[in-house]
ZAMAR-204811 format. One record per atom (N, C-alpha, C): x, z, y; residue in three letters. Coordinates in steps of 0.001 Angstrom, whole numbers, plus 500000, padded with zeros to 6 digits. Each point is the difference from the previous one (the first is absolute). Example, Ala and Ser with C-alpha at 12.3 -4.5 7.8 and 13.67 -1.06 7.14 Angstrom:
! residues 2
513190507800494310ala/499110500000501190ala/500900500000501200ala/499650499280501050ser/500820500060501190ser/499230500730501090ser/
END
This chain:
! residues 453
160453803910546820met/500487500862501080met/500764499166501031met/499672500196501271gln/500638499213501048gln/501467500366500144gln/500852498970500075lys/501427500216500140lys/500330500564501379lys/500894500962500022lys/500429500582501273lys/500870499009500754lys/499610499717501239val/500777499088500848val/500707500835501058val/501322499955499999arg/500784500848500904arg/500286499333501332arg/500232498669499991trp/500425499318501212trp/499245498682500163trp/499814499621501238ser/499508498669500303ser/501160499021499925ser/499786498859499352thr/501084499030499820thr/499726498669500685thr/498874499922500728lys/499657498770500710lys/499600500341501432lys/500173499053500889ala/499607500196501391ala/498490500205500111ala/499598500815500930tyr/498581500285500260tyr/499255500449498747tyr/500645500799499179asp/499340500435498764asp/499983501514499900asp/499604500660501083gly/499819501443499944gly/498941500418499003gly/499074499077499713tyr/498928500311499057tyr/500552500394498632tyr/501155499450499638ala/500577500272498680ala/500384501455499815ala/500266500675501116ile/500425501403499887ile/499022500924500716ile/498727499637499949arg/498974500794500673arg/499717501320499293arg/500246500054498689asp/499683501206499239asp/501028501090500261asp/499529501219500009arg/500894501140500189arg/500756500289498708arg/501252500333500151leu/500812500439498865leu/500279501490500152leu/500226500652498891ala/500195501455500009ala/501449500352500319ala/500211501103500700pro/501367500495500203pro/500638500404498673pro/501302500142500018asp/500742500433498810asp/499819501505499838asp/499225500391498998glu/499698501417499825glu/501222500819499618glu/501048499345499543thr/501222500752499675thr/500509500755501214thr/499892499376501180phe/500530500603501214phe/498925500576500917phe/498823499400499986ser/499065500222501097ser/499277501335499951ser/499687500502498816his/499206501223499892his/500926501200499816his/499823501023500840val/500955501109500048val/499362501351499681val/498749500011499612gly/499327501257499708gly/500480500627498701gly/499524501215499688pro/500380500676498761pro/499699499136498776pro/500938499994499060ser/499872499311498707ser/500024498474500111ser/500292499451501177thr/500246498561500108thr/501471499730499716thr/500334498740499730leu/501379499671499645leu/500978500349501114leu/499767499450501190ala/500897500281501122ala/499876501447500446ala/498775500545499937gly/499786501378500437gly/500824500997499223gly/500075499828498695glu/500790500928499190glu/501499499807500234glu/500418498767500191tyr/501408499732500319tyr/500386500636501333tyr/499199499772501019leu/500304500532501325leu/500025501519500005leu/499239500629499122arg/499966501466499944arg/501262500614499392arg/500949499183499616arg/501273500531499479arg/501031500216501107arg/499603499737501267phe/500927500061501118phe/499453500913501101phe/500902500487500845trp/499610500710501214trp/499552498977501051trp/498954500354500756his/499510499146501072his/499774500827501265his/500297499445501169pro/499575500669501239pro/498485499923500124pro/499392501116500417val/498533500062500067val/499482500421501364val/500869500518500870ala/499565500452501328ala/501218500175500881ala/499758500072501300met/501036500371500952met/499893501495500292met/501122500642500173ser/500002501435500307ser/499190500302501248ser/500038499096500974ser/499284500232501250ser/498493500100499786ser/499482499380498942gln/498580500105499707gln/499609501426499625gln/500938500753499468leu/499714501356499539leu/500166501035501102leu/500537499573501132asp/500270500945501085asp/498736500497500688asp/498854499357499730thr/498747500441500622thr/499488501311499418thr/500516500367498829gly/499508501201499331gly/498783499754499130gly/499597498733499856tyr/498853499648499158tyr/500460499139498823tyr/499266500058498891pro/500324499114498880pro/499773498543500394pro/500740499109499371val/499896498572500270val/499468499302498752val/498881499321500127ala/499428499248498883ala/500719498660499874ala/500487499694498809val/500672498721499743val/499493499440498681val/500265498744499796gln/499769499367498701gln/501310499373499568gln/500462500321498808ile/501243499467499457ile/499728499531498577ile/500322498746499712leu/499775499451498658leu/498562500220499543leu/499077499794500922cys/498549500123499770cys/499541501439499786cys/500867500984500180glu/499610501399499828glu/499760500653501362glu/498823500626500205pro/499754500751501238pro/500735501339499965pro/500834500232501006leu/500866501177500037leu/499917500656501370leu/500514501229500082val/500267500635501286val/501462500420500039val/500580499850501166val/501381500431500232val/499962501061501100val/500724501085499806phe/499989501072500994phe/501306500781499930phe/500255500749501052arg/501124500936500030arg/499422501392500189arg/500229500894499012asp/499412501339500135asp/500767500806501045asp/499497501197500293leu/500560500788501098leu/501387500546499695leu/500416499899498763ser/501377500383499662ser/500945498802500064ser/499465498804500347gly/500838498820500191gly/500128499092498807gly/499302500309498897arg/500082499164498808arg/498960498879500074arg/500359498826499459val/499099498847500017val/499295499889498653val/498684499777500063gly/499207499799498801gly/499324498642500004gly/499871499411498819val/499252498761499795val/499026500266498858val/498719500151500319leu/498981500366499023leu/498941498923499908leu/499303499980498856his/498797499185499912his/499040500445501098his/499352499017500616arg/499213500307501185arg/498769500859499686arg/499400499809498847his/498726500661499720his/500213501287499205his/499444501070500509cys/500170501334499437cys/499541500047498534cys/500763500698499194ala/499695500118498571ala/498691500742499739ala/499465500699501008his/498768500783499833his/498772499104500103his/499657499571501214arg/498803499199500200arg/500296498695500739arg/501281499600500034arg/500409498681500465arg/499929499800501504arg/499861501065500778ala/500111499841501450ala/501418499546500344ala/500139499266501084ser/501308499460500360ser/500877501071500629ser/501232500071499524leu/500961500949500557leu/500545499542501355leu/499626498815500454glu/500387499621501363glu/499330500926501021glu/498931500692499573phe/499337500970500866phe/500392501432499645phe/501032500138499160gly/500448501329499582gly/500765500725501085gly/500216501297499779arg/500760500825500929arg/501397500230499431arg/500991499662500782ile/501381500198499565ile/500350501479500079ile/500601500507498935glu/500335501414499879glu/501515500193500026glu/500405501254500025gln/501426500317499909gln/500582499411498719gln/499205500044498947gln/500397499436498719gln/498912499036499543gln/500198498720500207gly/499065499009499512gly/498843499709500941gly/498842499677499400ile/498834499560500750ile/498738500563499361ile/498983500262500828arg/498745500573499519arg/498861499019500286arg/499152499763498998cys/498863499099500157cys/498975500612500953cys/499423499131500842cys/499030500495500981cys/498661500370499367cys/499708499476498811tyr/498645500109499458tyr/499725501368499370tyr/500859500424499074his/499823501301499351his/501282500822499991his/501000499564500769gly/501176500832500204gly/501033499995498901gly/499864499114499043trp/501041499973498958trp/501343499683500660trp/501018500719499538his/501313499988500645his/501029499418499031his/500686498938500427phe/500947499294499140phe/501413500050500570phe/500964500226499119asp/501406499899500400asp/500393498516500022asp/501204499696500503ile/500411498604500130ile/500199499331498640ile/500151500768498925asp/500141499413498668asp/498664499891499276asp/498894500297500686gly/498680499907499406gly/499500501273499354gly/500868501011499873thr/499586501277499436thr/498881500616500836thr/498982500530499332ile/498922500671500717ile/500414501446500259ile/500054500377501277leu/500419501350500379leu/498818500951500144leu/498833499440500310asp/498853500871500283asp/498705499203499851asp/498991500635499383thr/498637499446499934thr/499070501091500518thr/499893500160501316pro/499421501212500585pro/498533500252499657pro/499243498971499639gly/498601500237499657gly/499783500408498564gly/501045499941499196glu/499900500339498579glu/500333501477499764glu/499561500548498853pro/500370501386499675pro/501515500182500001pro/500456501200500309gln/501434500263500091gln/500722499698498695gln/499301500179498880asp/500650499754498708asp/499759498576499494asp/499526499098500883ser/499758498618499591ser/501296499347499520ser/499902499249498921ala/501185499348499419ala/500180498573500503ala/499129499565500919ile/500042498595500433ile/501379499601500506ile/500578500851500840arg/501265499603500626arg/501147499913499004arg/499792500558498811his/501038499905498962his/499736498848499040his/498844499363500157gln/499617498960499047gln/500208498577500527gln/499873499795501293ile/500137498656500570ile/500882500039501243ile/500377498817500449cys/500774499847501236cys/499410498846500809cys/500230500029501282gln/499706498856500845gln/501062498937499730gln/499609498717499964gly/500992498944499835gly/501029500041501126gly/501263499921499649ala/501071500116500998ala/501190499153499574ala/500801499591500987tyr/501194499212499740tyr/501202500597500739tyr/501200499897499409pro/501209500472500687pro/500223499222501298pro/500499500681500999ala/500224499375501306ala/501355500412500555ala/500591499112500782val/501261500247500698val/499826499529501439val/500361500844500947glu/499988499598501405glu/501445499778500439glu/500263498803500546phe/501381499644500321phe/500034499107501229phe/500692500449501026lys/500247499211501217lys/498735499361500553lys/498928500768500041gly/498788499531500650gly/499023499262499115gly/500296499869498701leu/499081499372499057leu/499708500958498849leu/498787499880499448val/499597500785498836val/499898499062498806val/500683500352498925phe/500000499215498774phe/499282500776498903phe/499372499255499080ala/499331500632498865ala/500286499207498736ala/499964500705498897tyr/500138499386498674tyr/498682500182499271tyr/499339498884499637leu/498659500040499429leu/499977499717498502leu/501149500082499346gly/500077499640498587gly/499988501189499060gly/500277499736498714pro/500038501072499004pro/501053501044500365pro/499634501278500027pro/500966501036500425pro/501292499986499195pro/499886499736498701glu/501195500057499155glu/500957498841500252glu/499556498969500723leu/500851498842500293leu/500448499965501454leu/499751501055500744lys/500323500004501434lys/501498499807500232lys/500388498959500740pro/501421499815500323pro/500378500859501208pro/501294500115500212lys/500457500663501215lys/499633499143501206lys/499921500639501157phe/499708499268501227phe/501099498960500230phe/499636498752500354pro/500984498918500118pro/500796500060501296pro/500979500876500050phe/500808500169501213phe/500975498832500124phe/499906499261501095leu/500821498821500240leu/501199500335500872leu/501099499276499803asp/501176500234500854asp/499722499636501452asp/499046499094500222ser/499678499577501363ser/499259501066500797ser/499599501083499359leu/499285501059500704leu/500938501004500648leu/501295499829499799gln/500950500944500577gln/501215499276500593gln/499751498843500614ile/501080499267500644ile/500344500684501326ile/501262500277500195glu/500431500667501230glu/499625499159501217glu/499400500636500992gly/499621499318501228gly/498630499349499967gly/499300500065498869his/498663499405499898his/498946501059500274his/499070499657500861asp/498850500851500319asp/498766499336499392asp/499411500637498979leu/498895499404499268leu/498666500420500613leu/499235499018500464ile/498697500238500617ile/498917499436499071ile/499058500835499543pro/498994499533499038pro/498901499179500660pro/499394499127499200tyr/498862499222500476tyr/499090499656498822tyr/498785499549500320ser/499043499618498965ser/499001498997500567ser/499722498939499215ile/499122498915500456ile/499087499569498853ile/498732499865500303his/498984499613499019his/499866498480499925his/499726499498498785ser/499686498588499805ser/498796499881499066ser/499029499152500342pro/498799499856499178pro/500200498997498867pro/500956500279499125asn/500292499068498906asn/500711500733498864asn/500043499348498875asn/500684500512498821asn/501474500242500285asn/500543501025499365trp/501366500428500270trp/501048498928499733trp/499805499174498957leu/501059499101499569leu/500282498916501029leu/498962499425500584gln/500231498899500933gln/500721500467501259gln/499898501289500312glu/500757500525501131glu/501445500275499612glu/500199500638498856thr/501369500364499638thr/500832498777499622thr/499355498912499539glu/500751498781499676glu/500671499392501223glu/499476500278501168asn/500608499504501228asn/501469500416500099asn/500317501174499430ala/501351500553500123ala/501011499319499092ala/499534499194499046ile/500960499337499109ile/499944498486500174ile/499480499578501140asp/499858498586500329asp/500813499692501258asp/501290499684499870pro/500824499756501189pro/499648498711500720pro/499299499090499337phe/499718498713500623phe/498857500074501008phe/499153501017499897his/498931500091500995his/500575500233501396his/501184500627500071ser/500611500267501301ser/500371498713500728ser/500370498972499229val/500375498720500604val/498832499426500784val/498833500096499415phe/498832499327500573phe/499142500954500832phe/499510501065499420leu/499122500908500733leu/500705500610501205leu/501238500459499802his/500725500671501083his/500897499069500796his/500078498729499577gly/500916499079500660gly/499362498720500461gly/499858499044499110arg/499630498644500396arg/498551499890500465arg/499096500779499445ile/498580499855500339ile/499660500711501299ile/500373501255500111ser/499578500808501153ser/501143500638500755ser/501208499877499490gly/501062500840500510gly/500953499297500947gly/501208500572500057pro/500428501182499257pro/499255501271500463pro/499607500823499029gln/499215501187500321gln/500848501260500138gln/501204500024499392phe/500801501213499993phe/501322499769500734phe/500212500685501117pro/501253499842500751pro/501224500306499135pro/500997499152500109gly/501223500172499228gly/500001499275498677gly/498830499500499581leu/499900499319498708leu/499537498553500188leu/500388499405501115glu/499587498631500289glu/500523499004498960glu/501105500340499332his/500554499099498989his/499141499920498744his/498965500830499909phe/499127499962498836phe/499191498697499921phe/500056499159501025val/499300498714499933val/500662499062498995val/501251500277499625asp/500709499162499031asp/499658500443498582asp/499862499038499097leu/499761500335498600leu/501221500708499426leu/499806501093499287pro/501137500754499478pro/500393499582498590pro/501199500392499621val/500427499984498603val/499714501394499445val/499215500091498936val/499494501286499517val/500475500253498573val/500417501227499741val/500379500441498654val/499227501270499675val/499328500009498843tyr/499274501179499518tyr/500791500631498872tyr/500020501310500000arg/500739500724498964arg/499156501184499515arg/499813500111498710gln/499302501165499476gln/500938501200500002gln/499433501150500283arg/500739501249499987arg/499147501039499302arg/500578501140499722glu/499236501068499381glu/498816500376500899glu/498802499888499446gly/498814500417500732gly/499528499051501076gly/500541498757500017gly/499533499106501047gly/500802498725500117gly/499967499443501195ile/500649498731500311ile/500760500173501317ile/501197499449500065val/500699499872501273val/500215498510500218val/499729499538501209tyr/500258498587500270tyr/500647499862501369tyr/500692498887500161ala/500709499743501250ala/499854498544500365ala/499990499727501301his/499944498612500451his/501035499788501100his/500512498785500051ala/501075499662500938ala/499612498778500823ala/500420500024501267arg/499846498868500917arg/501311499836500762arg/500315498764500307arg/501253499717500708arg/499709499521501421arg/500798500505500952thr/500042499469501359thr/501467499821500353thr/500473498764499969gly/501425499761500208gly/500814500648498890gly/500968500841500390asp/500814500691499005asp/499433501369499615asp/498884500384500611leu/499388501294499670leu/498981499825498880leu/500141500828498965val/499033500038498904val/499288501344500061val/498692499951500239arg/499198501218500136arg/499258500249498700arg/500242501166499433leu/499366500382498747leu/499079501198500235leu/498822499948499413arg/499068501142500050arg/499671500418498577arg/500067501316499751phe/499711500567498688phe/498671500758500048phe/499220499836498941his/498698500651499898his/499928500802498699his/499317501134500075asp/499673500784498810asp/498535499823499670asp/499694499855498728tyr/498625500156499527tyr/500057500882498764tyr/499462501212500128leu/499979500945498892leu/498571500118499486leu/499839499906498689tyr/498673500006499401tyr/499316501348500231tyr/498679499959500228pro/499165498804500029pro/499764499440501399pro/500306500767501081asn/499474499627501325asn/500856500459501166asn/501304500161499794leu/500918500464501042leu/500938498875500408leu/500177499819501312ala/500887498938500479ala/500801500479501203ala/501196499426500143gln/500850500203501174gln/500641498668500370gln/500207499793501287asn/500663498781500450asn/501129500365500954asn/500501499017500735gly/501127500236500889gly/499594500593501330gly/500858499847500995gly/499813500649501285gly/499028499266500913gly/499354500769500870met/499121499446501028met/500748499978501332met/499608499075500866phe/500484499964501380phe/501528500076500078phe/500655499128499226gln/501450500020499956gln/500573498673500461gln/501305499970500151val/500723498779500328val/500967499731498863val/499884498822499389met/500858499663498864met/500942498869500396met/500773500231501073asp/500858498950500532asp/501481500252499751asp/500296500996499169arg/501400500304499681arg/500063500640498616arg/501186499971499375pro/500100500532498637pro/499637501484499920pro/499322500358498918lys/499681501392499684lys/499772500076498496lys/500188501191499450val/499833500211498566val/499146501238499763val/499054499866499091phe/499191501121499528phe/499206500659501127phe/499303499154500785gly/498995500568500878gly/498880500592499154gly/499228500922500579arg/498962500679499215arg/498599499654500497arg/499037500443499245thr/498614499632500238thr/499436500640501268thr/498970499338500546ser/499231500577501098ser/498569500320499578ser/499697499818498706leu/498616500128499572leu/499935500356498521leu/499322501097499680thr/499697500393498624thr/498487500107499887thr/499391499316499017lys/498537499914500004lys/499438499906498578lys/498857500635499819trp/499206499908498779trp/498647499380500341trp/499385499311499046val/498613499563500121val/499202500771498953val/499223500976500451thr/499226500845499103thr/498611499404499791thr/499596499747498747pro/498644499514499766pro/498981501122500241pro/499045499750500876leu/498911500953500205leu/498919499765498952leu/499635498747499829asn/499058499590498965asn/500309498538499685asn/499087499295499356asp/500286498626499601asp/500145499049501180asp/499379500319501114thr/499971499058501121thr/500483500598501319thr/500700501124499932glu/500590500588501204glu/501362500593499647glu/500904499910500948ser/501321500595499824ser/500425500644501319ser/500994500851499918arg/500536500629501204arg/501520500054499879arg/500653499440501010lys/501455500046500040lys/500433501313500622lys/500940500662499340phe/500660501193500531phe/501498499711500032phe/500658500454501041gly/501434499781500031gly/500681500722501139gly/501276499698500147trp/500806500529501106trp/500691498847500709trp/499964500036501309arg/500897499171500799arg/501278500795500197arg/501142499342499746his/501312500638500177his/500525499628501383his/500021500946500897phe/500595499747501310phe/501472500420499955phe/500878499102500463asn/501433500297499958asn/500711499147501033asn/501205500390500319asp/500784499289501016asp/500980499006499397asp/500216500047498686ser/501020499145499407ser/499502498581499765ser/498711499834499652asp/499472498669499713asp/499044499504501077asp/499194500879500583glu/498979499563500959glu/500583499933501414glu/500963499090500172val/500752499965501254val/499181499445501160val/498895499296499722leu/499177499493501097leu/499172501100500656leu/499884501139499333arg/499285501168500539arg/498556499657500407arg/499358499139499227gln/498625499628500330gln/498971500755499168gln/500446500827499077gly/499076500814499231gly/499451501142500839gly/498829500504499599ser/499354501067500767ser/499379501017499055ser/500497501222500022arg/499437501057499167arg/498534500259500324arg/499636499846501264glu/498629500272500432glu/499008498998499420glu/500471498868499535glu/499124498975499455glu/499939500050498473glu/500516501079499409val/500016500151498544val/499167501222499626val/499064499837499072gly/499172501125499578gly/498775499541499239gly/498866500664500242trp/498759499670499316trp/499454498679500539trp/499883499025499132glu/499491498672500331glu/500842499276501054glu/501311500267499993lys/500842499259500936lys/501458500035499546lys/500709498919500311val/501436499911499789val/500543499042501053val/501284500113500308asp/500529499365501205asp/500558498600499804asp/499459499220499065phe/500366498592499944phe/498749499183499701phe/500063498745500290tyr/498810499181500188tyr/499228499724498709tyr/498681499977500128gly/499135499401498995gly/499711500824498775gly/500118501326500081gln/499860500836498809gln/498645500697499889gln/499136499887501005thr/498726500703499981thr/498882499071500458thr/498756500519499882ala/498823499260500459ala/499792500131501490ala/500771500847500667his/499694500382501370his/500557499012501023his/499555498748499832arg/500255498933500953arg/498702499209500131arg/499833499287501083ser/498791499203500147ser/499994498872498970ser/498805499554499646tyr/499893498901499042tyr/500692498748500539tyr/499896499789501294gln/500668498847500605gln/501513500096499830gln/500552501182500205glu/501447500173499822glu/500394499812498549glu/499178500505499109arg/500313499868498574arg/499950498538499572arg/499099499218500579gln/499950498582499671gln/501167499232500614gln/500347500320501226ser/501047499253500689ser/501400500407499561ser/500148501233499535asn/501317500488499579asn/499821500966498828asn/499601499483498832pro/499723500886498861pro/501253500698499498pro/499801501220499494gly/501094500785499451gly/499801500283498527gly/500828500899499460asp/499929500342498585asp/498601500475499596asp/499415500892500810trp/498704500594499655trp/498951498910499839trp/500035499002500873asp/499022498922499938asp/500201499145498755asp/501246499834499579ala/500288499173498822ala/499498500662498724ala/500298501294499817trp/499592500595498718trp/498524500385499970trp/499418500386501125thr/498577500347499978thr/499120498753499901thr/500461498871500527ser/499176498790499982ser/499909499377498613ser/500780500512499044gln/499850499557498609gln/498716500534499373gln/499312500877500728gly/498757500570499501gly/500226501397499452gly/498913500710499696pro/500146501367499488pro/500814500083498707pro/499944498921499192met/500740499994498745met/500415498561499703met/501265499700500179asn/500479498633499825asn/499772499520498566asn/499670498727499866val/499767499393498682val/501223499168499635val/500796500478499070his/501243499327499645his/499749498627499386his/498865499824499314asp/499714498704499389asp/499778498898501030asp/499795500371501253arg/499844499006501057arg/501337499683500692arg/501039500726499670glu/501309499766500620glu/500729498852499294glu/500870499338500732tyr/500877498982499431tyr/501417500361500428tyr/500705500721499165leu/501305500542500372leu/501081498924499959leu/500968500127500927gly/501119499066500066gly/501329500728499941gly/501060499300500376val/501338500582499909val/500180501155500988val/499234500011501080thr/500110501106500954thr/499368501285499481thr/499306499915498878asp/499279501157499474asp/500705500650498813asp/501288499750499862lys/500738500550498863lys/499959501523499988lys/500131500620501174gly/499977501454500066gly/498645500566499612gly/498930499355500467val/498651500442499664val/499773499890498492val/500405498877499416ala/499837499811498559ala/500803501040499215ala/501216500289500463leu/500833500996499331leu/499360501384500065leu/499504500363501175leu/499363501309500147leu/498781500116499092leu/499145498996499997arg/498811500060499145arg/500385500127498530arg/501028499284499598ser/500447500070498611ser/500461501407499634ser/500783500625500888arg/500527501336499696arg/498895501054500062arg/499084499871500951leu/498873500933500043leu/499145499866498750leu/499793498761499564arg/499205499774498793arg/500653500659498785arg/501335499925499931gln/500705500652498903gln/499781501511500019gln/500094500597501208gly/499780501441500108gly/498583500391499647gly/499036499224500484ile/498590500278499696ile/499755499910498505ile/500578498983499362arg/499835499835498557arg/500632501171499245arg/501157500446500462ala/500666501120499319ala/499137501251500028ala/499418500314501152val/499152501183500103val/498766499852499121val/499407498795499985ser/498792499791499187ser/500286500142498515ser/501277499808499616gln/500397500140498596gln/500515501395499670gln/499865500918500962gly/500402501376499760gly/501486500262500132gly/500743499070500597lys/501433500164500174lys/500291500715501314lys/501122500694500044asn/500421500670501229asn/500795499043500886asn/499854500184501299leu/500755499206500956leu/501272500721500403leu/501035499227500287asp/501219500569500577asp/499837499996501520asp/499382501054500517val/499710500089501429val/501229500521500733val/500355499358501106leu/501154500443500781leu/499796501413500525leu/501020500812499870glu/499968501363500509glu/501244500242500837glu/499845500772501077gly/501132500292500863gly/499951501416500522gly/501077500422500613ser/500076501319500628ser/500898499883501220ser/500012501028500831glu/500871499961501176glu/501462499889499600glu/500376500617498886asn/501392499948499552asn/500334498696499280asn/498990499396499385arg/500207498732499300arg/498815499076500279arg/499937499451501190pro/498847499177500385pro/500001498644499308pro/498844499367500016ile/499866498643499468ile/500705499034500956ile/500951499207499527pro/500710499074500900pro/499106498837500409pro/500093499623501259thr/499242498860500515thr/500940499058500744thr/499500498803500288phe/500862498944500512phe/499494499376501295phe/498785500326500430gly/499421499361501171gly/500912500089501218gly/500283498854500617gly/500886499970501162gly/500569498613500220gly/500965499908500881asp/500526498694500403asp/501523499982499972asp/500528498818499683thr/501435499735500025thr/500217498653500691thr/501023499910500830val/500347498751500669val/501476499723499726val/500283498831499469leu/501372499629499666leu/500403498732500753leu/501275499892500290cys/500544498789500613cys/500631499155498894cys/499331498906499649leu/500433499146498896leu/499860498535500420leu/501087499264499929thr/499991498597500417thr/499061499187499128thr/499244499134500630lys/499037499177499283lys/500704498999499103lys/499484499854498787lys/500542499028499066lys/499515498604500386lys/500883499025499884ser/499639498634500373ser/498944499422499072ser/499969500483498765ser/498952499589499061ser/499676501199499100ser/498768500067499569gly/499597501079499107gly/499945501361500655gly/499676500041501302asp/500001501296500684asp/498884500912499491asp/498862499433499608ala/498910500829499482ala/500436500720498731ala/500697499299499125lys/500514500637498783lys/501026501071500343lys/500827499711500994phe/500974500999500446phe/499297501244500507phe/498951499827500820leu/499264501156500514leu/499363500790498865leu/499496499307499003glu/499421500698498848glu/501054500842499290glu/501214499452499869ser/501082500767499362ser/500398501198500857ser/499931499852501339val/500305501123500895val/498965501108499812val/498726499628499979val/498943501006499804val/500204500713498669val/500273499235498950asp/500231500596498683asp/501167500984500036asp/501093499583500640ser/501198500856500041ser/499748501285500787ser/499327499892501143ile/499747501189500814ile/499008500930499289ile/499021499418499307leu/499096500826499200leu/500769500756498918leu/500930499306499327asp/500819500659498973asp/500755501192500599asp/500590499792501170ile/500775501058500649ile/499093501177500359ile/498833499709500571his/499068501069500361his/499575500807498769his/499767499312498899met/499524500698498806met/501119500807499350met/501228499517500106leu/501129500792499508leu/500156501300500783leu/499650499951501275ala/500202501152500881ala/498816500948500042ala/498930499686499276cys/498738500693500251cys/500013501472499610cys/500927500422499169arg/500036501409499605arg/500926500835500885arg/500602499352500991leu/500843500736500933leu/499170500502501171leu/500349501125500539gly/499332500502501192gly/500688499509501253gly/499300500096501130asp/500607499648501281asp/501008501077500395asp/501136499651500615pro/500422498645500420pro/500771499231498938pro/500190500602498804asp/500786499328498963asp/499408498650499624asp/498673499947499961arg/499337498759499603arg/500296498878500985arg/499840500273501292glu/500264498984501011glu/501460499556499979glu/500920500939499865asn/501422499658499973asn/500339499148498782asn/499406500334498858phe/500210499219498777phe/499520498567500201phe/498816499837500574ile/499436498671500212ile/500893499193500946ile/500463500622501078lys/500870499287500937lys/501275499527499327lys/500611500875499191arg/501248499611499307arg/499754498824499068arg/498917500058499242lys/499712498945499035lys/499649498681500691lys/499255500074501093val/499648498789500737val/501254499355500585val/500877500813500578cys/501248499480500571cys/500884499385498926cys/499990500599498816ser/500795499457498894ser/499432498668499519ser/498667499918499919lys/499349498781499512lys/500036498896501047lys/499768500362501258tyr/499941499031501081tyr/500892500481501149tyr/501300499748499930pro/500929500480501052pro/499595499501501384pro/500127500876500971asn/499699499710501405asn/498506499786500289asn/499150500243499029ser/498571499716500202ser/499306501019500888ser/500584501193500138ile/499349500995500853ile/500846500315501225ile/500967499142500278gln/500771500144501217gln/499408499102501080gln/499806500578501173gln/499359499235501079gln/500966499008500623gln/
END
């Protein structure tokens, strides 16, 4: 048997790696009864934008390799059903929306949003069919312009993952959605790779994001595991200013980062996120990002964001979609070009990971653990939240005034990141404004005068 060769080790020796290698099936396949597919079905996922349902017609979607329809009935309830009618398999994307549920165009079978059959008009009045079977259906929640569905075992359904960042005072959440022709993992890994910002958004083509020009400097990064995910922070120094950015990554595919279009030229504590996003797997080789842009006056002081540029297949910062000329994408590539150019399904055996890939390696390790647990019949501890007790998040920015150490400043910055992370995590069960006030007191105690201008 021929030995698998992962890398070329000599100059001009592409021939050594001419053979195709297979993707990692642990992550790549998301259909029913696959390893990743069953794991992913233990979580809520965004599946559509509310605006798609405003036409009054059902919307055909594919989620985790399952053909579905999403609709809002005339009473205002949202349904997510298997696309093909339980009778003769006609597509419900051509169905008629009713006051209660949806009716198939082919023979008029009428389904409620939970899949219950309400009427089989061509059958005898005493037909027992509607009491014997149901149309496949999934629970759905419509929230702030996005529709979420849970595609897993009904008895394991978690509560909807309500985040504290969804109710920040002064934040206006605008939904958006963008398609990518690639496997879900290679897109979502972008969110846990802080080093790509140095090069893709800085040294190679940038700076691409106004207010974040300092991202051209290599950061000091600290990763911390938390319940249901990872929080990480990175720090960069400019003179006596230390700029810290905090990121959330919640399993399996939710991420938040710091503010957009801001100025980080003076001390601040506990800035909040400008972006909440999921990467929903459509099938093995396609994904769709759903999220909210957070418009606010406290962090986005440059006022360069635009609500009109956020929505279906668009968002108001550079390089996130295919809708640029090929010449522009080559001359100034963005995030979308980086993750889609890895191919429809990235081959991990062809990668050579380095120290900048610590976050990616950590994420893959934790996802693998979750996938293995589900395959062994174990239950997951899925994060659950409510409006009264939301899931705490950390995405945002902090700027401190700290004199540079004459030697060992990188180690000092690492200790600062660790300390501020500790403070944030201690405060995570407090609500606003108590949480912010607690963090300010602790930061001032740990680093006196650090937030005084």
